C-alpha positions as CSV (number, residue, x, y, z in Angstrom):
1,M,116.8,214.9,32.8
2,S,113.3,215.3,31.7
3,E,110.4,214.2,33.7
4,L,108.0,211.6,32.6
5,R,104.3,212.4,33.0
6,L,101.9,209.3,32.9
7,E,98.3,209.9,32.8
8,L,96.0,206.9,33.2
9,H,92.5,206.8,31.9
10,N,90.5,204.6,34.3
11,D,87.4,204.7,32.1
12,G,89.4,202.9,29.3
13,F,90.9,200.4,31.7
14,N,87.5,199.5,33.1
15,E,86.0,199.2,29.5
16,V,88.8,196.7,28.5
17,R,88.5,194.7,31.8
18,R,84.7,194.2,31.3
19,S,84.8,193.6,27.5
20,P,83.1,190.7,25.9
21,A,86.3,189.9,24.1
22,L,88.4,189.6,27.2
23,Q,85.6,187.3,28.8
24,Q,85.8,185.1,25.7
25,E,89.6,184.9,25.9
26,L,89.5,184.0,29.5
27,H,86.9,181.3,28.9
28,R,89.2,179.9,26.1
29,R,92.2,179.8,28.4
30,G,90.1,178.3,31.3
31,Q,88.9,175.6,28.9
32,K,92.5,174.8,28.0
33,V,93.2,174.2,31.7
34,V,90.2,172.0,32.0
35,D,91.3,170.0,29.0
36,A,94.8,169.7,30.4
37,A,93.5,168.5,33.7
38,G,91.5,165.7,32.3
39,G,88.4,167.5,30.9
40,A,84.7,167.2,31.5
41,P,82.8,166.0,33.4
42,D,85.4,166.1,36.2
43,F,86.4,169.7,35.7
44,Q,84.6,172.8,34.5
45,V,85.1,176.4,33.6
46,I,82.5,178.8,34.9
47,D,82.1,182.4,33.5
48,S,81.9,184.6,36.4
49,P,82.1,188.3,35.4
50,S,81.8,190.9,38.0
51,S,80.7,194.5,37.8
52,S,84.4,195.6,37.5
53,R,86.1,192.8,35.4
54,A,85.8,189.7,33.3
55,R,86.8,186.5,35.0
56,V,86.4,182.7,35.0
57,I,86.6,180.0,37.5
58,V,88.2,176.6,36.8
59,T,87.0,174.1,39.3
60,T,86.3,170.5,40.0
61,A,82.8,169.3,39.1
62,T,82.6,165.8,40.4
63,T,84.0,163.7,43.2
64,A,86.4,162.1,40.9
65,G,87.7,165.6,39.9
66,R,88.1,166.6,43.5
67,K,89.9,163.3,44.3
68,A,92.2,163.9,41.2
69,E,93.1,167.4,42.5
70,A,93.6,166.2,46.0
71,T,95.9,163.3,45.1
72,D,97.4,164.2,41.8
73,R,97.1,168.1,41.8
74,A,95.4,167.8,38.4
75,L,94.2,171.3,38.1
76,T,97.3,172.8,39.8
77,R,99.6,171.1,37.3
78,A,97.4,172.0,34.4
79,F,97.5,175.8,35.2
80,D,100.3,176.5,32.8
81,A,98.0,175.5,29.9
82,A,96.4,179.0,30.3
83,R,99.5,180.8,29.2
84,G,98.5,181.3,25.7
């Protein structure tokens, strides 16, 4: 059998993980979760990129949103909306 040699290029991975295109895609998916959970003003998506990667946070924004998550799991149930 032949051996497989896999060489990873970390600089390329890091470039993709921090790219504006990926940040936009994550924001779009986060907004889909917010919409599925009931939308603004009760839920919000926050862009929160770090030095190593693009990321977003989907969270409650109001007391009504926190109550909806606590009693109905609104955000938890809406998570599948981010699948594409």
